[in-house]
C-alpha positions in Angstrom: -0.2 0.2 0.2 1.5 3.5 -0.9 0.0 6.5 0.8 0.4 10.1 -1.1 -0.6 13.6 -0.5 0.3 16.2 -3.3 -0.1 20.0 -3.0 0.7 22.3 -6.6 0.6 25.6 -7.7 0.2 26.6 -11.4 0.1 29.6 -13.7 -1.3 30.8 -17.0 0.1 34.0 -17.9 -2.2 37.3 -18.7 -2.2 39.1 -21.9 -4.5 40.9 -24.9 -6.9 39.2 -26.6 -5.8 39.7 -30.6 -8.7 38.9 -32.3 -11.4 41.2 -30.7 -12.7 43.6 -33.4 -12.9 47.0 -32.5 -12.2 46.8 -28.8 -9.4 49.0 -26.9 -6.5 47.8 -25.4 -8.1 48.0 -21.3 -11.0 46.0 -22.4 -8.8 42.7 -24.3 -6.5 43.0 -21.3 -6.9 39.4 -19.0 -5.3 38.8 -16.2 -2.8 35.5 -15.2 -5.0 32.3 -14.4 -3.5 30.6 -11.4 -4.4 27.4 -10.0 -3.8 25.2 -6.6 -4.1 21.5 -7.5 -4.5 19.0 -4.1 -4.7 15.3 -4.2 -4.6 12.4 -1.7 -5.0 8.8 -2.5 -3.5 5.1 -2.1 -2.0 2.7 -4.4 -2.2 -0.6 -3.7 -1.3 -4.0 -4.5 -3.2 -7.5 -3.8 -2.8 -11.2 -4.5 1.1 -10.9 -5.0 0.8 -8.2 -7.2 -1.8 -9.4 -9.4 -5.1 -7.3 -8.3 -4.2 -3.4 -8.3 -6.4 -0.7 -6.7 -6.0 2.8 -7.0 -7.5 5.7 -5.9 -7.7 9.5 -5.4 -9.6 12.6 -4.2 -8.6 15.5 -5.6 -9.5 19.7 -5.4 -8.6 22.3 -8.2 -8.9 25.7 -6.9 -8.7 28.4 -10.0 -8.2 32.2 -9.0 -9.2 34.5 -12.1 -9.8 31.4 -14.5 -9.6 32.5 -18.1 -12.6 31.8 -20.1 -13.3 32.7 -24.0 -16.4 34.7 -24.7 -18.1 37.3 -27.3 -18.0 40.9 -25.8 -19.7 44.2 -27.0 -16.5 46.0 -27.8 -15.9 49.4 -25.1 -19.3 48.5 -23.8 -21.1 50.3 -25.9 -22.5 47.4 -28.2 -20.3 48.7 -31.3 -19.1 45.4 -32.1 -19.3 41.7 -31.0 -15.5 40.4 -30.8 -14.0 37.0 -29.6 -12.3 38.2 -26.1 -11.1 35.9 -23.2 -12.1 37.2 -19.6 -11.1 36.4 -16.0 -13.6 34.3 -14.0 -13.0 35.5 -10.5 -12.9 31.9 -9.0 -13.9 28.3 -9.6 -13.6 25.3 -8.5 -13.3 21.4 -9.4 -13.7 18.3 -6.7 -13.2 15.2 -8.1 -12.4 11.4 -7.6 -10.8 8.9 -9.3 -10.6 4.8 -9.2 -8.1 2.3 -11.2 -8.8 -1.3 -11.2 -6.3 -3.5 -13.0 -6.6 -7.7 -12.8 -4.4 -9.9 -14.3 -6.4 -12.9 -14.6 -3.7 -15.2 -15.6 -0.4 -14.8 -17.8 -2.4 -14.4 -20.8 -5.6 -12.1 -19.5 -5.6 -8.9 -17.9 -8.5 -6.5 -17.4 -8.8 -3.0 -16.5 -11.4 -0.4 -15.5 -11.6 3.2 -14.4 -14.0 5.4 -13.0 -13.6 9.9 -12.6 -16.4 12.0 -11.2 -16.2 15.8 -11.1 -18.3 17.9 -9.5 -17.4 21.7 -11.1 -18.8 25.1 -10.0 -17.5 28.6 -10.8 -18.1 30.3 -7.4 -17.3 34.2 -8.5 -18.1 34.6 -12.1 -19.7 38.3 -12.4 -19.2 41.0 -15.1 -20.8 43.7 -16.4 -21.6 43.9 -20.1 -24.3 45.9 -22.4 -24.7 42.9 -24.6 -28.7 41.9 -24.8 -26.9 38.5 -25.5 -24.9 38.3 -22.7 -27.7 39.1 -20.6 -30.2 37.2 -22.4 -27.6 33.9 -21.9 -26.9 34.6 -18.1 -30.3 34.9 -17.4 -30.0 37.4 -14.9 -29.3 41.4 -14.5 -28.4 43.7 -11.8 -28.5 47.5 -13.5 -25.2 49.5 -12.4 -23.4 52.3 -13.7 -19.9 53.1 -14.7 -18.3 55.7 -16.3 -16.6 55.5 -19.6 -13.0 56.1 -20.6 -14.0 59.7 -21.5 -16.3 60.5 -18.0 -19.9 59.8 -19.6 -22.1 57.2 -17.4 -22.9 54.4 -19.1 -26.3 51.9 -18.0 -24.9 47.9 -17.6 -26.2 45.2 -16.5 -23.8 42.9 -14.2 -24.6 39.4 -14.6 -23.7 37.0 -12.4 -23.0 33.2 -13.8 -21.7 31.7 -10.4 -22.7 28.2 -9.7 -22.3 27.7 -13.0 -21.0 24.6 -14.3 -17.1 24.5 -16.0 -17.3 23.9 -19.7 -16.0 20.6 -21.2 -16.4 18.6 -17.8 -18.5 15.5 -17.5 -19.4 14.6 -14.2 -18.9 10.6 -14.9 -16.2 9.3 -17.5 -15.9 5.3 -17.5 -13.3 3.0 -18.7 -13.1 -0.8 -19.4 -10.9 -2.3 -21.2 -9.0 -6.5 -21.7 -6.4 -7.7 -23.6 -5.2 -11.4 -24.4 -2.1 -12.9 -25.7 -2.2 -16.6 -26.2 0.5 -18.9 -28.0 -1.0 -20.7 -31.2 2.6 -22.7 -31.5 6.3 -21.8 -30.6 7.1 -18.9 -32.7 3.6 -17.2 -32.9 1.4 -15.3 -30.6 -2.8 -14.4 -31.1 -3.4 -10.9 -30.2 -7.0 -9.0 -28.9 -7.9 -5.9 -26.9 -10.6 -4.4 -26.6 -11.3 -0.9 -25.1 -14.3 1.0 -24.2 -15.0 4.1 -22.7 -18.4 6.2 -21.5 -18.2 10.6 -21.0 -21.4 11.6 -19.6 -23.0 15.0 -20.9 -21.2 18.2 -19.9 -21.7 21.8 -21.2 -20.5 23.6 -24.1 -19.8 26.5 -22.6 -19.6 28.4 -19.6 -23.1 29.9 -20.6 -24.8 26.2 -19.2 -27.6 26.7 -22.2 -25.7 23.6 -24.9 -24.7 20.3 -23.9 -22.7 17.7 -25.8 -24.3 14.4 -25.4 -22.7 11.5 -23.8 -21.2 8.9 -25.8 -19.8 5.3 -25.4 -16.7 4.0 -27.9 -15.6 0.7 -28.2 -12.5 -0.1 -30.1 -11.0 -3.1 -31.3 -7.4 -4.7 -32.0 -7.0 -8.8 -33.2 -4.1 -9.7 -35.0 -1.0 -12.4 -34.6 2.9 -11.7 -33.9 6.1 -14.0 -34.0 9.6 -12.4 -33.1 9.9 -11.0 -36.6 6.7 -9.8 -37.8 3.0 -9.0 -36.9 -0.4 -8.2 -39.0 -2.8 -6.7 -36.6 -6.6 -5.7 -37.5 -8.3 -2.7 -35.8 -11.3 -0.7 -35.8 -10.9 2.8 -33.6 -13.8 4.5 -33.2 
C-alpha cells in the first residue's frame, strides 16, 4: 500500500485578446490564471501483485480562470469580438478509481472511473450586450463611467453556480487484452477498450450540452518475433 498527498500551484500568463474587433486595449486585457491543486490517494496491490487498486480524491482551486466569450466592444455594443476574460474563481472536486487484474499470464482486464463536481464560485461581469444578458439569465442594473467620463448604463450578470465547460460529471473506461501462443513462435493477440463520457456543457453559459457517448475500440492479430499482422477498428 502506497499512500500519498500532493499540493501544487500552476499559472497561465495573462495578456491581450488579439482576435477581438474594435475593442479598446483595456477591454482586451486579461489577468494571469492561477491554479492550486490538492490530491490525496492510495495505490495498492493484492494477490502477489496480480490485482492493483488505486484511488484518489482531488480539489482544483482556480483564481482568475480564463474563459473565451463574445464581448461588445468597449461595452458600447458597437461590434462583437472574441475575447478572453477572467472568471474570479472556480473549483473542481473529484475522485478517480482504477482497477487492474491479471487474471492469468495471458489475460488482463482493467477499469477506471472519474467523477467531477465543477462550479464557478465567483463569475460576475458587467455588460451592455443583450446576448450576454439573455444567456446569463439575470441582470443587476449598474452605472459605470466610460473612458471619457460619460456615465454608461450596464447590466451586472452573475454566472455563479454554473458548471465549468466541457467537464462531464462521469467518465468510465473498461478494457481487456489477451495474448495466447498458438505455436512456439506465433501468438494471437486481442484487445478491446470501451469508454463512456457523460453529458457536459459546451460553454460557461450552461445553455448547450454535448451528448454522452460510448466508444469501443477493438484490435485482433497475430505476431511473431519478426513480424505482426494486426486488424483494428478505432471509433
